[in-house]
Each structure stands twice: as C-alpha cells, then as structure tokens.
N, C-alpha and C positions, 0 to 999 in steps of 0.2 A: 642463429643465422639472421633472423629478422632484426634483432637488436643491433647486431654488428653492421648489417646493411644500412640500417637507418642512420647509424653514427658515422658511416664512411665519409660522407661529404664534409662533415665538420673536422674529422681527423685529417683528411687530405688538405683541407684549407690551412689547418694549423701547421702541418708539415711543410707546405709550400711557403708559408710565412717564415718559418724557421730557416728554410733554404734561402729565401730572398734577403733575410736579415744578415746571413753569414757570407753569401757569395754573390758575385756579379754574374747573373745568368743570361746576360745579353749576348746576341749573336755578333761576334767580332772575329770573322775568319781572317787568317793570314793570307795575303795575296800570293798566288803562285804555289800554294801548297795544298794539294787536294788529298783528302783522306779517302777512306773506303766509300764506295758508292757516290763519288764526286761531292761529298760533303766537305766543306771547308774546315781545315784544322783550326781550332780556336786558339787565339794568342793572348798573351798578357796574363797578369795575375788575376785570379778570380776571387780570392779571399778578400773580404772587405775588412778594412781597418776601422778602429774607433774614430769618431769625428775629430777632425783636426790633426790626425796622425798621417804620416807618410812612411813609406818603407825606409827611407833614409833616416828619419827621426828614430824609428823603431830600431834600426840597425846600430845606431849610436849608443843605445842603452845597454847596460849590462843586465844579465838575467834577474838579479835582485831588484833592479829598478823596474823592470817589466812587471814583476810580481807586485811590487809595492804600488805602482800606478794602475795596476789591473788593466793593462792594455794589450795583453796577449790576444792575438786574433782568434775569435771564436770559431772561425772556419777550420782551424787546426785541431779543434777539440772533437771528440767522438760525437756522432749524432745518435740520439736515442732512437729506438724503434718507434715509428709513428703511432703504434697502438699500444705502447707500454708506458703509460703516464707515470708509473712509479720509477722509471728511469734506469732499469737494469734487468739483469737476468733473474727475475723473481718469478717463482712458480708456486701456485697454490698447492697445499699439501695433497689434495686429491690427485693432482697431476703427478707429483713425485711418487705417490703410492702406485699409480697406474704404471709408470715406467718401471718401478721395481718389480711389479707383478709380471709385466711383459718380459723382463729380463729373466725372471725365475722360470716362466713357462718355456722360453726359448732354450735355456740351458738344460732344462729337464728333458727336452726332446733330443738331446744329444748334439745340439748345434755347436759349432766351433766358435761362433761369434754371437753376440747378444741379439743382433737384428738380422742375422743371415738366414740361409736356407735351413729348414727344420732338421735336415740330416746332411752330413758331409757328402759332397759330390764325389763320384769316383775320379781317380786321377786322369782317366781317359775314357771317353764314351765308346763302348764296344761297337764294332761295325754293324752288328745286327740291329742296333738301335738307331742308326742313321737312316735318313730317307735314301731311296735308291739313287737319286740324282745328285746326292751330296758328294763333294770332293773328298776322296779318301787318301790318306797317305799310302804310298805304295812301297 
C-alpha cells in the first residue's frame, strides 16, 4: 500500500500526459445544448492527429497507406491501464493460483457460481423469515 501510494503521483502524471498526447481535453461546449446538471455538451473531434495531418487528408488515404505512413490516430487505440506498465492483462502466477484456489473453495461449498453465495438461495424467502413490516404477496 505504501509503495503504491508513493507511486500514485508519478503514475497519474504519466496517464495524464498520455491522454493529453492523444486527445484535445479543452472545454469547448456547444452553444444552446445543455447536458446533465447544466454542463455544456462538448463539441468537435477530440482525437488528435499526427502533426501536419487533417481529417480530410486522412480520409483521402486508403487503409494500406494509413498503415504504411503510420498516421492512424492514437486516440482510437486502446488505452493501457495506468498502473499496468507491461501493457496488458498479465497476472503474476501467485495471483492466478489464488484465483484457482478461490474457485475451488467456492465450488466445494456447493455454490452455483464461482464467486456467488456459498450456498444456493431458496427460490422464495419464506414468510416467517421476512420482517413483520415487509410487503408480502397476498
């Protein structure tokens, strides 16, 4: 916890830089169009293009040219998790072993799902188990 708390500022700074590199995060509300809680609905394209490129130039290229020139907008690529520097769903072996153990324990208790209740719930809660002021079907 201490190690991760100490690293948080640096991780958040790197994540913010990645967002700033990919997207225009400026406040550009569309006039006359209010969103929830009177916040202006943002307008315009937010994905940044490579230097010297416009949407019109990019639209004129066929997909092979976009790949060859490496001008596909980074804003359309998936963002990595800010605290997964290895860049994917990689889990250490001890974590995988723990998940398998939890699944084994849950299923040995008679659970119908791996992370559900330790025993199946009855299809209907008997009236004697309901509080006196609860609504009961009549």
